[in-house]
C-alpha positions as CSV (number, residue, x, y, z in Angstrom):
1,M,97.9,119.4,150.4
2,N,94.8,117.5,149.1
3,Q,93.7,114.2,150.7
4,D,95.0,112.1,147.8
5,V,98.5,113.6,148.1
6,K,98.4,113.2,151.9
7,T,97.4,109.6,151.6
8,K,100.2,108.9,149.1
9,K,102.8,110.6,151.3
10,L,101.7,108.6,154.4
11,T,101.8,105.4,152.4
12,T,105.3,106.1,151.2
13,V,106.6,107.2,154.6
14,A,105.1,104.1,156.2
15,M,106.8,102.0,153.5
16,I,110.1,103.7,154.2
17,C,109.7,103.1,157.9
18,A,109.0,99.4,157.3
19,I,112.0,99.0,155.0
20,S,114.3,100.9,157.4
21,Y,113.2,98.6,160.3
22,L,113.7,95.5,158.1
23,M,117.3,96.8,157.4
24,V,117.9,96.8,161.2
25,V,116.6,93.3,161.7
26,I,118.3,91.6,158.8
27,G,121.1,94.0,157.8
28,R,123.0,94.5,161.1
29,I,126.7,93.7,160.8
30,P,129.0,93.6,163.8
31,I,132.1,95.7,163.3
32,V,134.2,96.1,166.4
33,M,133.5,95.4,170.1
34,F,129.8,96.3,170.7
35,L,129.5,98.5,167.6
36,S,127.6,97.3,164.6
37,Y,126.5,98.8,161.3
38,E,122.9,98.8,160.2
39,P,121.9,100.5,156.9
40,K,118.6,102.0,158.1
41,D,120.0,105.5,157.7
42,V,120.1,105.0,154.0
43,M,116.4,104.7,153.7
44,I,115.8,107.4,156.3
45,T,118.0,109.8,154.2
46,I,116.2,108.8,151.0
47,G,112.9,109.6,152.7
48,G,114.4,113.0,153.7
49,F,115.6,113.7,150.1
50,I,112.1,113.0,148.9
51,F,110.0,114.8,151.5
52,G,112.4,117.0,153.5
53,P,114.3,117.0,156.8
54,W,111.3,117.0,159.1
55,T,110.1,113.8,157.5
56,A,113.5,112.3,157.9
57,M,113.3,113.1,161.6
58,I,109.9,111.6,162.0
59,I,111.0,108.4,160.2
60,S,114.1,108.3,162.5
61,V,112.0,108.5,165.7
62,I,109.5,105.9,164.5
63,V,112.1,103.4,163.4
64,C,114.3,103.8,166.5
65,L,111.3,103.5,168.9
66,I,110.1,100.3,167.2
67,E,113.7,99.0,167.3
68,M,113.9,99.8,171.1
69,I,110.7,97.9,172.0
70,S,111.2,94.9,169.7
71,I,114.9,93.9,169.3
72,S,117.2,96.3,171.1
73,S,118.9,95.5,174.4
74,T,120.2,99.1,175.1
75,G,116.8,100.5,176.2
76,I,115.9,104.2,176.1
77,I,119.5,105.5,176.2
78,G,120.4,103.4,173.1
79,C,117.2,104.6,171.4
80,I,118.1,108.2,172.1
81,M,121.6,107.7,170.7
82,N,120.1,106.0,167.6
83,I,117.8,108.9,167.0
84,L,120.5,111.5,167.5
85,S,122.8,109.6,165.1
86,S,120.2,109.1,162.4
87,C,118.9,112.7,162.6
88,C,122.3,114.3,162.5
89,F,123.1,112.4,159.3
90,A,119.8,112.2,157.5
91,C,118.2,115.5,158.5
92,L,121.2,117.6,157.8
93,A,121.8,115.9,154.4
94,A,118.1,116.3,153.5
95,W,118.1,120.0,154.6
96,H,121.1,120.8,152.4
97,Y,119.7,118.8,149.5
98,K,116.4,120.7,149.7
99,K,118.3,124.0,149.3
100,N,120.7,122.7,146.7
101,H,118.7,120.2,144.6
102,T,121.6,118.8,142.6
103,L,124.0,115.9,142.7
104,K,126.6,118.2,144.2
105,G,124.0,119.4,146.8
106,A,123.2,115.8,147.7
107,A,126.9,114.8,148.0
108,T,127.7,117.9,150.0
109,G,124.7,117.4,152.3
110,L,125.8,113.8,152.9
111,L,129.3,114.9,153.8
112,F,127.9,117.4,156.3
113,G,125.8,114.6,157.7
114,I,128.9,112.4,158.2
115,I,130.7,115.2,160.0
116,A,127.8,116.1,162.2
117,S,126.9,112.6,163.2
118,T,130.5,111.7,163.9
119,I,131.0,114.7,166.2
120,A,127.7,114.1,167.9
121,M,128.4,110.5,168.5
122,L,131.8,111.2,169.9
123,L,130.2,113.5,172.4
124,W,127.3,111.3,173.3
125,N,129.3,108.2,173.6
126,Y,131.6,110.0,176.0
127,L,128.5,111.1,178.0
128,L,126.2,108.1,177.9
129,T,128.3,104.9,177.1
130,P,129.6,104.7,180.7
131,I,126.0,104.8,181.9
132,Y,124.3,102.2,179.7
133,L,127.2,99.9,179.3
134,G,128.8,100.3,182.7
135,Y,132.2,101.2,181.3
136,P,134.5,103.5,183.3
137,R,134.5,107.0,181.7
138,D,138.3,106.8,181.4
139,A,138.0,103.6,179.4
140,V,135.4,105.3,177.1
141,T,137.6,108.3,176.7
142,A,140.5,106.1,175.6
143,M,138.2,104.5,172.9
144,L,136.9,107.8,171.3
145,I,139.7,108.3,168.8
146,P,140.9,104.8,168.0
147,I,137.5,103.1,168.0
148,F,134.5,105.5,167.9
149,L,135.9,108.0,165.4
150,P,136.8,105.5,162.7
151,F,133.6,103.5,163.2
152,N,131.4,106.5,162.8
153,L,133.4,107.6,159.7
154,F,133.0,104.1,158.3
155,K,129.3,104.1,159.1
156,G,128.8,107.5,157.5
157,G,130.8,106.6,154.4
158,L,128.7,103.5,153.8
159,N,125.5,105.4,154.3
160,M,126.7,108.1,151.8
161,A,127.7,105.6,149.2
162,F,124.5,103.5,149.4
163,T,122.3,106.6,149.4
164,L,124.0,107.9,146.2
165,L,123.6,104.5,144.5
166,L,120.0,103.8,145.6
167,Y,118.2,107.2,145.7
168,K,117.6,107.5,141.9
169,P,116.3,104.0,141.4
170,I,114.1,104.1,144.4
171,V,112.6,107.6,143.7
172,T,112.1,106.6,140.0
173,A,110.2,103.5,141.1
174,L,108.0,105.5,143.5
175,R,107.2,108.0,140.8
176,K,106.3,105.2,138.4
177,A,104.0,103.9,141.1
178,G,102.4,107.3,141.5
179,L,103.4,107.6,145.1
180,V,105.8,110.5,144.5
181,P,105.1,113.5,142.2
182,P,107.3,114.1,139.1
183,S,110.4,116.1,139.8
184,T,110.3,119.8,139.0
185,H,114.1,119.9,138.6
186,S,116.3,118.8,135.8
187,S,116.7,115.0,135.7
188,R,120.1,115.0,134.0
189,Q,122.7,113.3,136.2
190,N,126.2,111.9,135.7
191,T,125.3,108.3,136.4
192,I,128.9,107.1,135.8
193,G,130.2,109.8,138.1
194,I,127.8,108.8,140.8
195,A,128.8,105.1,140.5
196,L,132.5,105.9,140.6
197,T,132.1,108.2,143.6
198,A,130.1,105.6,145.5
199,F,132.6,102.9,144.5
200,M,135.6,105.0,145.8
201,I,133.8,105.6,149.1
202,L,132.9,101.9,149.4
203,L,136.6,101.0,148.8
204,T,137.7,103.5,151.4
205,C,135.2,102.0,153.9
206,V,136.5,98.5,153.2
207,L,140.0,99.6,153.9
208,L,138.9,101.4,157.0
209,Y,137.0,98.2,158.2
210,L,140.1,96.1,157.6
211,A,142.2,98.5,159.6
212,M,139.6,98.6,162.5
213,T,139.5,94.9,162.7
214,G,143.3,94.5,162.6
215,K,143.4,92.7,159.3
216,I,145.8,95.4,157.8
217,L,148.1,97.8,159.6
């Protein structure tokens, strides 16, 4: 990799880190109890789609560390859980997309990411939430299925929908700016299909949110 390409990659990765952190600062939405949604994983995943899963992991670590030392109140344990959640979603999705560089590959990778991050967060919430929040383990166990499971599915669904909607416009803008090289793959995509798929996922997430917050039964 020549120096110019390295410089462009570092610039783009730094930009993605900055936008991801900004999404944490201004985009955090409380959902239920102490759980909130923040869309940083969307940009982390887009970075992974562009540069690969290792870059997604690096962006995840950088953003979560900056979040920990600047605005987070959950300390190192919260930072570790944030990194695990982001990496399970973004790195797995980027890894699959790298091997299957198609819309189907992206969608399948994102679905794998939702499943992996949901399972991982159920496990790590069971292990660590009693420590950093002081909740009894029995109380945390009782929240795994009715609260943590739907929240993580909701979070993953939103991340998937926004990634599908935003990836093409963002990568196109980066290519026009000369920060990302032209694609070597076919650029034909079913734009209507992407939009409809993302819309259905968003609709499902809205219904799940209403159910979690008790607005519908």
